[in-house]
C-alpha positions as CSV (number, residue, x, y, z in Angstrom):
1,M,6.0,-25.5,18.5
2,K,3.5,-24.5,15.8
3,I,4.4,-21.9,13.2
4,L,1.3,-20.7,11.2
5,I,1.7,-19.0,7.9
6,T,-1.7,-17.6,6.9
7,E,-0.9,-16.4,3.3
8,P,1.5,-19.1,2.1
9,E,1.5,-18.0,-1.6
10,Y,3.6,-15.0,-0.4
11,F,6.1,-17.2,1.6
12,P,7.9,-19.6,-0.7
13,H,8.1,-23.0,1.0
14,E,11.8,-23.5,0.2
15,I,12.7,-20.3,1.9
16,M,10.4,-20.9,5.0
17,K,11.6,-24.6,5.3
18,P,14.3,-23.8,8.0
19,L,11.5,-23.0,10.4
20,E,10.6,-26.7,10.4
21,K,13.5,-27.2,12.8
22,L,11.4,-25.4,15.4
23,G,8.4,-27.7,15.1
24,K,5.3,-28.0,13.0
25,L,5.1,-25.6,10.0
26,V,1.5,-25.0,9.0
27,E,1.1,-23.2,5.6
28,K,-2.6,-22.5,5.3
29,R,-4.7,-19.6,4.0
30,T,-7.2,-19.0,6.8
31,S,-10.5,-17.1,7.1
32,Y,-11.0,-15.0,10.2
33,E,-13.1,-17.7,11.7
34,E,-10.5,-20.4,11.0
35,L,-7.8,-18.2,12.4
36,L,-9.8,-17.9,15.7
37,E,-9.4,-21.6,16.1
38,E,-5.9,-22.1,14.6
39,I,-4.4,-19.4,16.8
40,R,-5.2,-21.3,20.0
41,D,-2.1,-23.5,19.8
42,T,0.1,-21.3,17.6
43,D,3.5,-20.2,18.9
44,V,4.6,-18.1,15.8
45,L,2.2,-16.3,13.5
46,I,3.4,-15.2,10.1
47,V,1.1,-12.9,8.1
48,R,0.7,-10.1,5.5
49,V,-1.7,-7.2,5.4
50,Q,-4.7,-9.4,4.4
51,T,-4.7,-11.1,7.8
52,K,-6.4,-9.1,10.5
53,V,-5.0,-9.8,13.9
54,D,-7.4,-8.0,16.3
55,K,-8.0,-8.2,20.0
56,K,-10.5,-11.1,19.6
57,I,-7.9,-13.1,17.7
58,L,-5.2,-12.3,20.2
59,D,-7.4,-13.2,23.2
60,N,-7.8,-16.6,21.7
61,A,-4.0,-17.0,21.5
62,K,-2.8,-19.1,24.4
63,R,0.8,-19.8,23.3
64,L,1.6,-17.0,20.9
65,K,5.1,-15.6,21.2
66,I,5.8,-13.8,17.9
67,I,3.8,-12.2,15.1
68,A,5.9,-11.7,12.0
69,S,4.4,-9.4,9.4
70,M,5.8,-9.0,5.9
71,T,4.8,-5.3,5.9
72,T,6.0,-1.9,6.9
73,G,2.7,-0.7,8.4
74,L,1.1,-2.6,11.2
75,D,-2.5,-1.3,11.0
76,H,-3.8,-4.9,10.5
77,I,-2.5,-5.9,13.9
78,D,-3.7,-4.7,17.3
79,V,-0.1,-3.9,18.3
80,E,-0.9,-2.3,21.6
81,H,-2.9,-5.4,22.8
82,A,-0.3,-7.8,21.5
83,E,2.5,-6.0,23.5
84,K,0.4,-6.0,26.6
85,M,0.2,-9.8,26.2
86,G,4.0,-10.0,25.8
87,I,3.8,-10.9,22.2
88,E,6.8,-9.7,20.1
89,I,6.0,-8.0,16.8
90,V,8.4,-8.4,13.8
91,S,7.9,-6.1,10.9
92,M,9.9,-4.9,7.9
93,P,10.4,-1.2,7.8
94,G,11.2,-0.2,4.2
95,Y,9.6,-3.4,2.9
96,A,8.8,-3.2,-0.9
97,T,10.4,0.2,-1.4
98,T,11.5,-0.5,-4.9
99,A,8.4,-2.5,-5.9
100,T,6.0,0.1,-4.5
101,A,7.8,3.0,-6.0
102,E,7.9,1.3,-9.4
103,Y,4.3,0.4,-9.2
104,T,3.4,4.0,-8.3
105,M,5.2,5.1,-11.5
106,S,3.2,2.6,-13.5
107,L,0.0,3.9,-12.1
108,I,1.0,7.5,-12.9
109,L,2.0,6.6,-16.5
110,N,-1.0,4.5,-17.1
111,M,-3.3,7.3,-16.0
112,L,-1.5,9.9,-18.1
113,R,-1.5,7.7,-21.2
114,K,-4.9,6.0,-20.7
115,L,-3.3,2.6,-21.2
116,P,-5.9,0.4,-19.6
117,W,-8.7,1.7,-21.7
118,A,-6.6,1.8,-24.9
119,F,-5.9,-1.9,-24.4
120,E,-9.5,-2.7,-23.9
121,H,-10.4,-0.6,-27.0
122,C,-7.8,-2.5,-29.1
123,K,-8.7,-5.9,-27.7
124,N,-12.3,-5.2,-28.9
125,G,-11.1,-4.8,-32.4
126,K,-11.3,-1.0,-32.5
127,W,-8.7,1.6,-33.7
128,E,-9.9,5.1,-32.7
129,R,-6.6,6.6,-31.8
130,Y,-7.9,10.1,-31.2
131,N,-9.8,8.8,-28.2
132,F,-6.6,8.2,-26.3
133,L,-4.8,11.6,-26.4
134,G,-2.6,11.5,-23.3
135,S,-0.4,13.8,-21.3
136,D,3.4,14.1,-20.7
137,L,4.7,13.5,-17.2
138,G,7.6,15.9,-18.0
139,G,6.6,19.5,-17.0
140,K,4.0,18.3,-14.5
141,T,4.1,19.0,-10.8
142,V,4.0,15.9,-8.7
143,G,3.1,16.3,-5.1
144,I,4.2,13.5,-2.7
145,I,2.5,13.1,0.7
146,G,5.0,11.3,2.9
147,F,8.7,11.5,2.1
148,G,10.1,8.3,3.6
149,K,11.9,5.5,1.7
150,I,9.1,5.0,-0.8
151,G,8.1,8.7,-1.3
152,S,11.7,9.8,-1.8
153,R,12.2,7.0,-4.3
154,V,9.1,8.1,-6.2
155,A,10.5,11.6,-6.2
156,K,13.7,10.4,-7.9
157,Y,11.8,8.5,-10.5
158,T,9.4,11.3,-11.4
159,S,12.1,13.9,-11.5
160,G,13.9,11.6,-14.0
161,F,10.9,12.1,-16.3
162,G,11.3,15.9,-16.1
163,A,8.6,16.5,-13.5
164,K,8.8,19.1,-10.8
165,V,8.5,17.4,-7.4
166,I,7.2,18.9,-4.2
167,F,6.4,17.0,-1.0
168,Y,4.7,17.4,2.4
169,D,6.0,15.5,5.4
170,P,6.1,17.1,8.9
171,Y,8.2,14.2,10.2
172,I,10.9,14.3,7.6
173,N,14.4,13.1,8.4
174,R,16.7,15.9,7.3
175,N,19.1,13.3,5.9
176,E,16.5,12.4,3.3
177,L,16.8,15.9,1.9
178,E,20.5,15.8,1.1
179,N,20.2,13.8,-2.1
180,T,17.0,15.2,-3.6
181,D,15.9,18.1,-5.7
182,A,12.3,17.9,-4.4
183,E,10.9,21.0,-2.8
184,Q,9.4,20.7,0.7
185,V,6.1,22.6,1.2
186,Q,4.9,23.6,4.7
187,T,1.3,22.6,4.5
188,I,-0.7,19.9,2.8
189,D,-3.0,22.6,1.4
190,E,-0.1,24.1,-0.4
191,L,0.8,20.8,-2.0
192,L,-2.8,20.1,-3.0
193,K,-3.1,23.5,-4.7
194,K,0.1,23.2,-6.7
195,S,0.1,19.6,-7.8
196,D,-1.0,18.1,-11.1
197,I,-0.5,14.6,-9.7
198,I,-0.8,13.7,-6.0
199,T,0.6,10.4,-4.6
200,I,0.3,9.2,-1.0
201,H,3.1,7.4,0.8
202,T,2.4,7.8,4.5
203,Y,1.6,5.5,7.4
204,L,-2.0,4.9,8.5
205,S,-2.7,6.3,12.0
206,K,-5.4,8.2,13.9
207,D,-4.0,11.4,12.5
208,T,-3.9,10.2,8.8
209,T,-7.1,8.3,8.6
210,K,-9.2,9.8,5.8
211,M,-6.7,12.7,5.6
212,I,-7.9,13.2,2.0
213,R,-11.6,13.9,2.0
214,K,-14.1,16.5,0.7
215,Q,-12.3,19.4,2.2
216,Q,-9.0,18.4,0.7
217,F,-10.5,17.6,-2.7
218,S,-11.9,21.1,-2.8
219,K,-8.4,22.6,-2.5
220,M,-6.9,20.5,-5.3
221,K,-6.0,21.9,-8.7
222,K,-8.8,21.4,-11.1
223,G,-8.2,18.2,-13.1
224,A,-5.6,16.7,-10.7
225,I,-4.8,13.0,-10.6
226,L,-4.7,11.1,-7.3
227,I,-2.6,8.0,-6.7
228,N,-2.9,5.8,-3.6
229,A,-0.7,2.7,-3.3
230,S,-0.4,3.0,0.5
231,R,-3.5,2.3,2.7
232,G,-7.1,2.6,1.7
233,L,-8.2,4.4,4.8
234,L,-6.0,7.4,4.0
235,V,-8.7,8.5,1.5
236,D,-12.4,8.9,1.9
237,E,-13.5,6.7,-1.0
238,S,-17.0,8.2,-1.3
239,D,-15.6,11.8,-1.5
240,L,-13.1,10.6,-4.1
241,V,-15.9,9.3,-6.4
242,D,-17.7,12.7,-5.9
243,A,-14.5,14.5,-6.9
244,L,-14.3,12.3,-10.1
245,E,-17.9,12.9,-10.9
246,D,-17.7,16.7,-10.5
247,G,-14.5,17.0,-12.4
248,T,-12.3,18.1,-9.5
249,L,-10.1,15.0,-10.3
250,S,-9.4,14.1,-13.9
251,G,-8.5,10.6,-12.7
252,A,-7.4,8.4,-9.9
253,A,-5.5,5.1,-9.4
254,L,-6.0,3.1,-6.3
255,D,-4.2,-0.1,-5.1
256,A,-5.5,0.0,-1.5
257,F,-9.0,0.2,-0.1
258,E,-10.9,0.6,3.2
259,E,-12.4,-2.8,2.8
260,E,-10.4,-5.6,1.1
261,P,-11.4,-7.3,-1.0
262,L,-13.7,-4.7,-2.5
263,P,-17.3,-5.8,-2.5
264,P,-18.6,-6.2,-6.1
265,S,-21.3,-3.6,-5.5
266,H,-18.9,-1.0,-4.1
267,R,-19.3,2.5,-5.4
268,L,-15.7,2.6,-6.7
269,I,-16.3,-0.5,-8.8
270,N,-19.6,0.8,-10.1
271,Y,-18.0,4.0,-11.1
272,A,-15.0,2.2,-12.8
273,R,-17.4,0.1,-14.9
274,T,-18.8,3.1,-16.6
275,H,-15.9,5.6,-16.7
276,K,-12.4,5.6,-18.1
277,N,-10.5,7.6,-15.5
278,L,-10.3,5.2,-12.5
279,I,-7.8,2.4,-12.1
280,L,-8.4,-0.2,-9.3
281,T,-5.9,-2.9,-8.5
282,P,-6.0,-5.6,-5.7
283,H,-3.3,-4.2,-3.4
284,I,-0.3,-5.6,-5.4
285,A,2.2,-2.7,-5.3
286,G,4.6,-4.8,-3.2
287,S,4.0,-8.1,-5.0
288,T,7.1,-8.8,-6.9
289,R,9.1,-12.1,-6.8
290,E,12.2,-10.3,-5.7
291,C,10.4,-8.5,-2.9
292,I,8.6,-11.6,-1.7
293,D,11.8,-13.7,-1.5
294,T,13.8,-11.0,0.3
295,A,11.0,-10.4,2.8
296,A,10.5,-14.2,3.4
297,R,14.2,-14.6,4.2
298,F,14.0,-11.6,6.6
299,V,11.1,-13.2,8.4
300,V,12.8,-16.6,8.7
301,D,16.1,-15.0,10.0
302,S,14.2,-12.8,12.4
303,V,12.1,-15.6,13.9
304,L,15.0,-17.9,14.3
305,K,17.1,-15.2,16.0
306,R,14.5,-14.1,18.4
307,L,13.6,-17.6,19.5
308,A,17.3,-18.5,19.9
309,D,17.8,-15.4,22.0
310,N,14.9,-16.5,24.2
């Protein structure tokens, strides 16, 4: 049996080592073209979001039994085609809840206090403090789109700073509302109109693809801040830059993008080079040592159990 790990830096070898009892453990960062070849004799594929497992990859898989993804969302995998082929999918609902919620808080606070640009300013030997007048989180209205494990955790953190929290989630589990002071709004338009800070924590699907675009930006409170540490395709990136340029948004912080990695000539990068109100980070919200170790152990246990059951 061959077990292929395509992003080995996120799967510590000592934790993954028990899989060696199943056969050959291949820990190798692969390009798409390399994966097309490697997948031919692979029995278990272990990935993260950077690895795209589409129909073409799956059709090349002659022995694949399991795809294990250290993610909550599975938009990087053609799940429907995999299931038709009889391939089992292992994912991790609730993965990186604490890490992503904490990272969201860091993005919010960095935007409000202009920390990245203050650091660059100071690093360059300058000391013009008046250029970095920030804003308090306390007293702001934070609008959360998606009130699952991560969204509800962000609500708890932001309310702890004295912010008012509202949320929109048509699929909310009522049990999630028992331990929160957050106010549910009935439409996304209502959330956009009321929020000083908008943060997105929902799955990517046909219904949510580019759910924030020109029409939604036009309904936001003037000078709002947008945070997206979920999936890039939830936001129309070109419309977002337009909203920054026309002042609809006073700032934005993004950790996920439609195309990853971002091309050097991308409009977002070009804007960020010349403005001090856009933070871009390379999809690292869930990248903490604690999170990675926990998820790797989950993947090992899940793969061993499923193969033992078969």
